[in-house]
N, C-alpha and C positions, 0 to 999 in steps of 0.2 A: 806388855800388860799381861794379868793374871786373867788366863782363859777361861772355860767354864766350871760351874760348881754346881756338883750335883750329890743329893743325899744319897746314901747307899740303897739300891732297889727294895721294893716291899718283897718278901720272900713269897708271896704268890706272883710276881709280875718280873717278866725279864725287862730289866732296864731299857733296851731300845727294839723290843718287838721282838718277830721273829726273824733272826739273822737270816734262815734259809731263802724266805721269801721276800725279806724286806717289810713285810706285813708290819704296820703299829701295833703295840700291844694293846690289848682291847681294856686296859684298867681305866678306873675311875680316877680323879685326883681325890683330894682328903676332902672336897666339898660334894662328892659325888657327883662332879661333871666329867666326861670323857671326851666331849667332842671339843676340837679346838680349829679357829681358823687361822693357817698361817699364811701371811702374805707380805709384800713391800709396804715398809711404813710412808707415811708423809709426814710433813714437817709437825703437824699437831701429834703426833705418836710420839714425838720426841721427848715429851711432857712422861708419860708413861714410863717411857726407856729409862729416862732418869731417875725417877721415882723407885723403878725396879734396882736399879745398881745402886741407888745408896742404900735401900733396904738390905740387898744382900750382904752388905758389910765384908765380903770378902773378896771385893774387885775394886780397881783403882777407878772410883767415881769422877766422873767430869762434870764442869758446870751443866747447867740445864739447857744453855744457849747451845753448847758443844751437841747435845744429843738432838735438839731440835735441826741445827745445819745438819748434822751428821744425814740424819732422815731426809734432809732436801738432796744433798748431793752424792749419797750413797746410797738410794734407796733401793737402786738392783741389785747391790750386791749385802743387803741387809733384808732382814725381816723381822716381823713382830708376831706374836702369837696370842690371841686372844679366845676366852671361852666363849660359849652360847650366849651368857649374860653379859657380853662386852669386857669383861675385866681382862685387862693385859696380864698375862701370867708367865712371859717369855719373851725374849728376844736374842738376836744374833747379830752382831755389826762387822761388818766388812769392808774392805775395798780392793781394787785391783791395781796389782804394784806395779809402777810404769817401768821398772827395768826387765821384769820379764814375765808380765800378765798373771802371775798368779794370785788367786783369790786368799787374801791375809785374813783371817778371822781375827780381829780385837777384840772382841767380849761375847760369852756367851753366857745367858743369865735366865734361870727357870724359879718362878716364885717357888716357895715351900711348896703351896699348896697344891702344885702340879707336878712334885718331882715323885719319881717313880715310875711313870706312864710313858717313857720312851720319848717324850718332847723336845729333849735335845737333839738327840740323833733325829727324828723330824725335820727340825729346823734348819741344822747342818743339810740335812738332803735336799731341802727346799731352797736354801739360799744357793747350795752348789749349782741345781736344776737352771735357776733363775740368771746365773752371773755368767754361764757360757765360758769359764776357765778351764784348763787343761790339767792345773793342778792347784795346791791348796797347800796353805802354809799358817802356821799360827804359834806362839809362844807359849810356853807353860813353864811354871815354877816347878822344881826338882820334887816336891813336896805333893804335890797336886794329883794324887793318884785318879780321881776321879775323871779330871779332863783326859789324862792319858788314854785312859780306857775309852773314854768316850770319842777319842779322836782314833785308837786303834782299831775301834769296833767300826767306825766311818769308813778307814781306808780297807779293812775285811769286806766290808758290804760291797763295794763300788771296785774290788779286785785291785786294788793298787797300793804299791810297796809305801812303807814309811821308816823315816828316817832321822834322827836327832842329831842336833850340831849345837856346841855352846854358842850364844849369841852376846848378850849382855850380862855382864858381872857387877859387883858391886864398885867397881871404878867407877863405872859409869851411872848406876842406879840409886847407889849410896848403901850403906851398911844394913838399913834398916828395912832394905829390899831384897826379898831372894832374887837367886840369878834367875833370866829366863834365856830359858832353852828354846833354840827353834827346831820345830818339826817340819818336815818336807814329805807331804803326801802326793801321790803321783807317778807319771812316767818320769822318776828321778835319775836313773840311770845313764838314759840319754842327754841330761842335763847337766852331768857334772862338768862340762866343761864351760859351760855358761856360768852367769851373775846367780847367786842364790843367796 
């Protein structure tokens, strides 16, 4: 699955806030709103998540039903972000892999109106905190520099290592889909003998 899409940061704003302190960037979004509430989704939030995925045009959008079901079954490993006016402007979907307990991040999406304020990084931190996992995994296509940067900064903020492995190629995904590389974040060296 294609992981997060972010626009390049605004010249005056660091994309993920202050890396040294972890404080979010104090930038406003394109509509002037800079306050976001980030929390676990409820099934009704699946409709907004589906809308954001479809409007992104860069994600492999699933059915509306899939997102509603996801918000019911994987709320602890997913988050949705809303502005003060209630508009949904981002989400992260994830689940805990049964094989190793890693938090696999499936999709990260930020509405264009909220890009450049570090929201993707804040959502990743929020889902990480509530999931209670010891390591994170995600898949990213080789051409998605913004996603690679997002997860690299996440690993740096949390003082964790990050490694890349080939995962799925055209033989499984088809020629029309870019390969998906697996990014492993966490105490990876100790896990090399286990399932990844």
